[in-house]
C-alpha positions in Angstrom: -10.1 4.0 37.5 -8.1 6.5 35.5 -6.2 5.1 33.0 -2.5 5.5 34.0 0.6 7.6 31.7 4.3 7.9 31.4 5.7 10.7 33.7 9.1 12.4 32.3 10.6 10.9 35.5 10.9 7.2 33.9 10.1 3.4 33.2 10.4 2.6 36.9 7.7 4.9 38.0 5.3 5.0 35.1 5.9 1.5 36.1 5.0 1.8 39.5 2.0 4.1 38.9 0.6 0.8 36.8 1.0 -1.4 39.6 -0.8 1.0 41.9 -3.8 1.5 39.1 -4.5 -2.2 38.9 -7.8 -3.0 40.1 -11.5 -4.4 39.2 -14.1 -6.3 41.0 -12.0 -5.9 44.2 -9.7 -8.3 44.2 -7.8 -9.2 40.9 -6.7 -5.3 38.9 -7.5 -4.3 35.8 -4.5 -3.4 32.3 -5.7 0.3 32.8 -6.8 0.4 29.6 -10.5 1.5 28.9 -13.2 1.4 24.9 -15.3 3.9 24.4 -18.8 3.2 26.3 -21.9 3.9 24.8 -25.6 3.9 25.9 -27.6 1.0 24.9 -31.2 0.1 26.3 -31.8 -1.0 23.0 -32.9 -5.0 22.1 -29.4 -6.1 19.8 -30.7 -8.7 16.6 -29.7 -11.7 16.8 -30.2 -13.7 13.8 -32.9 -15.3 15.8 -36.6 -13.6 16.4 -37.4 -14.9 19.0 -33.9 -14.3 20.9 -35.1 -11.8 24.1 -32.3 -9.4 26.3 -32.7 -10.1 29.8 -29.8 -8.1 31.9 -28.5 -9.7 35.7 -26.8 -8.3 38.5 -24.3 -10.0 41.1 -21.9 -8.7 41.7 -18.1 -9.0 39.9 -20.0 -9.1 36.5 -16.5 -11.3 35.4 -16.9 -14.4 37.0 -21.6 -14.4 36.7 -20.8 -13.2 32.7 -18.8 -16.7 32.3 -21.2 -18.3 34.1 -24.4 -17.8 32.6 -22.5 -17.5 29.1 -22.0 -21.4 29.4 -25.7 -21.8 30.3 -27.2 -24.0 27.4 -29.5 -21.7 25.7 -27.9 -18.0 26.4 -26.7 -17.0 22.8 -24.0 -14.0 23.6 -23.2 -12.0 27.3 -21.5 -8.9 27.4 -20.7 -7.3 30.5 -20.9 -3.7 30.7 -23.0 -1.3 34.2 -26.5 -0.9 34.5 -29.2 1.6 36.2 -26.6 4.5 37.8 -26.8 7.9 37.1 -24.6 8.0 34.3 -26.6 6.5 30.9 -22.2 6.4 29.7 -20.8 5.4 33.4 -17.2 3.4 32.9 -15.6 1.7 35.6 -15.3 3.2 39.3 -17.0 6.5 38.5 -19.2 6.5 41.5 -21.9 6.1 39.3 -24.1 3.9 41.6 -24.5 1.7 38.6 -24.3 -1.8 38.9 -22.1 -3.8 38.0 -24.6 -6.6 36.0 -24.1 -8.5 33.1 -26.2 -8.3 29.6 -27.6 -11.9 28.6 -29.2 -12.5 24.6 -30.7 -16.1 25.1 -33.6 -18.6 23.4 -36.6 -18.9 25.3 -37.3 -22.4 23.4 -34.7 -23.8 24.9 -33.5 -21.5 28.5 -37.0 -20.4 29.5 -36.5 -17.2 32.3 -38.0 -19.1 35.4 -35.0 -21.3 34.7 -32.2 -19.0 33.9 -33.8 -17.2 37.1 -33.1 -19.8 39.2 -29.7 -20.6 38.2 -29.1 -16.7 38.4 -30.2 -17.6 42.4 -28.0 -19.9 42.4 -24.7 -18.1 42.0 -25.8 -15.3 44.3 -26.4 -14.8 48.2 -30.2 -13.5 47.4 -30.4 -12.3 50.9 -26.6 -9.7 51.0 -27.2 -6.6 50.8 -24.8 -4.6 48.3 -21.9 -7.8 49.0 -21.2 -10.6 47.1 -18.3 -12.8 48.0 -14.7 -10.3 48.2 -16.8 -7.4 46.7 -18.5 -4.8 48.8 -20.4 -2.0 47.8 -23.4 -0.7 45.7 -21.7 -1.7 42.6 -22.0 -5.4 43.4 -25.8 -5.3 44.5 -28.1 -7.6 43.1 -30.6 -7.1 40.4 -33.0 -7.5 37.9 -33.8 -6.0 34.9 -35.6 -6.4 31.7 -36.8 -4.4 28.1 -39.8 -6.1 27.5 -42.4 -6.0 30.1 -43.9 -9.3 29.7 -41.0 -9.6 32.3 -41.9 -8.2 34.4 -44.3 -10.7 36.1 -42.7 -13.5 35.2 -38.8 -12.4 37.2 -41.6 -11.2 40.6 -42.9 -14.3 40.6 -39.9 -16.2 40.8 -39.0 -13.7 42.8 -42.1 -14.3 44.4 -40.8 -18.3 45.2 -37.7 -17.7 45.6 -38.7 -16.3 48.6 -40.4 -19.1 50.3 -36.9 -20.7 51.1 -35.3 -17.9 53.0 -36.4 -16.3 56.8 -34.9 -13.5 56.0 -35.7 -11.0 52.5 -34.4 -11.2 49.6 -32.0 -7.8 48.3 -32.2 -8.6 45.2 -33.3 -5.4 43.4 -35.9 -5.9 39.9 -37.4 -3.1 37.1 -36.9 -1.6 33.4 -33.3 -1.2 32.9 -33.3 2.6 32.8 -29.8 3.2 31.1 -26.9 0.5 30.2 -23.2 0.8 29.1 -21.3 -2.2 27.6 -17.9 -2.3 30.2 -14.9 -2.0 29.2 -12.9 -4.2 26.4 -10.7 -5.9 29.8 -13.7 -6.2 31.3 -15.7 -8.7 28.8 -14.7 -12.6 28.9 -12.4 -11.9 31.7 -11.8 -15.0 32.7 -11.6 -16.6 30.3 -8.9 -13.9 28.9 -7.2 -15.1 32.2 -7.9 -18.8 33.4 -7.6 -18.4 37.8 -8.3 -15.2 37.5 -9.7 -13.6 41.2 -14.3 -15.4 41.3 -16.7 -15.8 43.4 -18.4 -18.7 42.1 -16.9 -21.9 42.3 -16.0 -24.3 39.5 -19.0 -26.5 40.6 -21.2 -24.2 40.0 -20.0 -23.5 36.0 -19.8 -27.4 35.9 -23.1 -27.4 36.5 -24.3 -24.8 34.8 -23.1 -26.2 31.8 -25.3 -29.7 32.5 -28.2 -27.6 33.0 -31.9 -27.5 31.3 -35.1 -26.5 31.6 -37.1 -29.6 34.0 -39.5 -31.1 31.6 -43.3 -30.5 32.1 
């Protein structure tokens, strides 16, 4: 998506170009502004030695970021682009990235299997390159890790999920190869634009906020 520029033909033509350029997540628009993006595969220090980071892709990142951010034990979220051909992706650049949410969490409060179960509730895990109204490889589902110890946890979780479906699970999993923070416009989009497009229903937001891990 290119940033609209005013030309000498005047304000009316510029406004038209701006309106035509507004597109994001299939059904709602972007202001055309963007922030510099940088690859990010490192853990960020959020002040707790035991916080961890996982990256999840489940359709438009606007709704998924809000949804998972409501979960007790999630410290921080960020919308971004993961595992594409470009190490510095931008919106709509065709590099093959997945719209992804970076999730920083306290595993003592929100263990990874618990977070993954909530993630599955918010997606159709058998859908290939589609969630809600959003269609394309950028809307594929995925779980990407930076801690190799998470691999076995993720695989066990996916195996358990598969027992609940006759169709094959379409969620890809593997190490995070590259990640770029999305433009500022996409960060906390639904907080800044209440009522904006989202493929996740309100009842799931409410469920995420109330969810707690089961006691052993």
